[in-house]
C-alpha positions in Angstrom: 52.4 10.7 -12.5 49.4 12.0 -11.6 46.2 10.4 -11.0 42.8 11.8 -12.5 39.6 11.7 -10.2 36.3 11.3 -11.9 34.0 12.6 -10.0 29.9 12.8 -10.2 28.4 16.0 -10.8 25.6 16.5 -8.7 22.3 16.9 -9.7 20.7 20.4 -9.6 18.5 21.0 -6.7 15.2 21.4 -9.1 16.4 17.9 -10.7 17.2 16.5 -7.8 14.2 17.4 -5.8 10.7 17.1 -7.8 7.1 17.7 -6.3 4.5 15.2 -6.1 0.9 15.0 -5.1 -1.7 12.8 -4.7 -5.4 14.5 -5.9 -9.0 12.4 -4.5 -10.8 12.9 -7.5 -14.6 12.1 -6.5 -15.7 11.6 -10.6 -17.9 9.3 -11.6 -15.9 6.5 -9.9 -13.8 7.5 -7.0 -10.3 7.2 -7.4 -6.3 9.2 -6.6 -4.7 10.8 -9.2 -1.1 10.4 -8.5 1.2 12.5 -10.3 4.8 13.2 -10.7 6.6 16.1 -11.8 8.8 15.0 -14.5 10.3 16.2 -17.7 8.5 19.3 -17.3 4.8 18.1 -16.9 3.1 16.2 -14.8 3.2 12.4 -15.4 0.3 11.1 -14.2 -1.6 7.9 -12.9 -5.2 7.0 -11.9 -5.3 4.8 -8.9 -8.6 2.7 -8.1 -8.0 2.7 -4.2 -5.9 5.0 -2.1 -2.5 4.9 -2.6 -0.4 2.3 -0.4 1.0 4.0 2.9 2.6 0.7 4.2 4.6 -2.2 2.3 2.9 -5.5 1.5 0.0 -3.4 0.2 0.0 -2.7 -3.6 -2.2 -0.6 -6.0 -3.1 -0.4 -9.7 -2.3 2.8 -11.2 -3.5 3.3 -14.9 -1.2 5.8 -16.5 -3.4 8.9 -17.9 -2.6 11.7 -20.2 0.3 14.5 -19.0 -1.1 17.0 -17.1 0.7 20.3 -17.4 2.7 21.3 -14.2 0.6 24.2 -12.8 -2.4 21.7 -12.3 -0.1 20.5 -9.0 -2.0 23.3 -6.8 -5.7 22.2 -8.7 -8.2 21.7 -5.7 -12.1 22.0 -6.8 -14.9 21.0 -9.0 -14.8 20.1 -12.7 -18.3 21.5 -14.0 -20.8 18.3 -15.6 -19.8 17.3 -19.5 -16.2 18.2 -18.9 -13.1 15.8 -18.9 -12.9 14.2 -15.6 -16.6 16.2 -14.1 -16.6 15.9 -10.0 -14.7 17.3 -7.3 -10.7 17.3 -7.0 -9.3 17.9 -3.4 -5.4 17.3 -2.2 -5.1 14.5 -0.8 -1.6 14.5 -0.1 1.8 16.4 -1.9 5.1 16.8 -1.2 9.1 16.5 -2.9 10.3 13.5 -4.3 13.6 12.2 -5.8 14.3 9.6 -8.3 16.5 7.0 -7.3 16.3 4.8 -10.6 14.6 5.2 -13.9 14.2 2.8 -16.8 10.8 2.2 -19.2 9.1 -0.2 -17.4 10.4 0.7 -13.4 10.6 3.6 -11.6 12.3 3.7 -8.1 11.6 6.7 -5.9 11.3 8.4 -2.5 8.6 10.5 -1.4 8.9 13.7 1.0 5.0 13.7 1.7 2.2 14.4 4.1 1.1 11.1 4.0 3.1 8.9 1.3 7.0 8.8 2.9 9.4 6.6 1.9 10.7 4.2 -0.9 7.9 3.6 -3.8 8.0 1.8 -6.9 6.2 1.9 -9.8 6.4 -1.3 -12.0 4.7 -1.3 -15.7 3.0 -4.0 -16.0 2.8 -5.9 -20.2 -0.6 -4.3 -20.8 -0.3 -0.9 -21.8 -0.9 1.6 -19.0 -1.3 0.0 -16.3 1.7 -0.1 -13.7 1.6 -1.4 -10.4 2.3 0.8 -7.3 3.7 0.1 -4.0 5.7 1.0 -1.0 9.0 -0.7 -0.4 10.4 -2.0 3.0 12.9 0.3 3.6 
């Protein structure tokens, strides 16, 4: 009798380790743009306060429009009269691994310069509003 062994196919490297960026955005209101490379775009959230660097710190993250992947390295000034006018600088960047993804919750591990470890984005009932926090690993 032969035994069939099913093995999980390893993810391609580009699927397993994607990029993320956090851009400090001095617009009408200072906020941080948290962006994950996902589905061929940068999925994006505006975070009104500095993103959490330790557990037990929770931040509102408001989902905004997707951005093209080319925006991941953007730093500079967006001219007055343009959407998002103001100064943008990279606050953190690195790679991440998505551990679990559901419509209402994303669990991922960040490997950035500042943000390192397990994080969660949890969707509120209100449209486009999420909670961003660092897990206790």
